[in-house]
C-alpha positions in Angstrom: 42.7 42.0 176.1 44.9 44.6 177.8 46.6 44.3 181.2 44.1 46.8 182.6 41.1 44.8 181.3 42.5 41.6 183.0 43.1 43.6 186.2 39.5 45.0 186.1 38.0 41.5 185.7 39.9 40.3 188.8 38.9 43.4 190.8 35.2 42.8 190.0 35.4 39.2 191.4 37.5 40.3 194.4 35.1 43.2 195.2 32.1 40.9 194.9 33.7 38.6 197.4 34.1 41.5 199.8 37.9 41.8 199.6 38.2 44.9 197.4 40.0 47.0 200.0 42.4 44.2 200.7 43.6 44.0 197.0 46.1 46.9 196.9 48.3 46.3 193.9 48.1 45.1 190.3 47.1 41.7 189.1 50.4 40.5 187.8 53.4 41.1 185.6 55.5 39.6 182.8 58.3 37.2 183.5 61.3 36.8 181.3 65.0 37.2 181.9 64.1 39.2 185.1 61.3 38.3 187.5 59.3 41.5 187.0 59.0 42.6 183.4 56.4 44.1 181.1 53.6 43.7 180.6 52.2 45.0 183.8 48.7 43.8 184.6 47.3 46.7 186.5 44.8 49.5 186.2 47.0 51.7 184.0 48.3 49.0 181.7 47.4 49.5 178.0 49.7 46.8 176.7 47.8 44.0 174.9 48.3 40.4 176.2 49.1 38.0 173.4 49.7 34.3 172.8 53.2 33.1 174.0 53.6 35.9 176.5 54.6 34.7 179.9 53.2 36.5 182.9 52.1 35.9 186.5 48.6 36.2 187.9 49.0 37.3 191.5 45.8 38.6 193.0 47.3 39.2 196.4 44.6 39.8 199.0 46.2 40.9 202.3 44.2 40.5 205.4 45.5 42.1 208.6 
């Protein structure tokens, strides 16, 4: 699965729940020596997610 495929799955669920417009960024990112690293989990991510990778899943829905 690529980062964009993971992002798309989350977007489908969030949109079905009626919060699509409140989800304005990617699904998550890798974590390593720095807090924000590759892979990016977003619409333009072509990197494959693999076993032993460490990444966050942050489906931020911001309601104003």
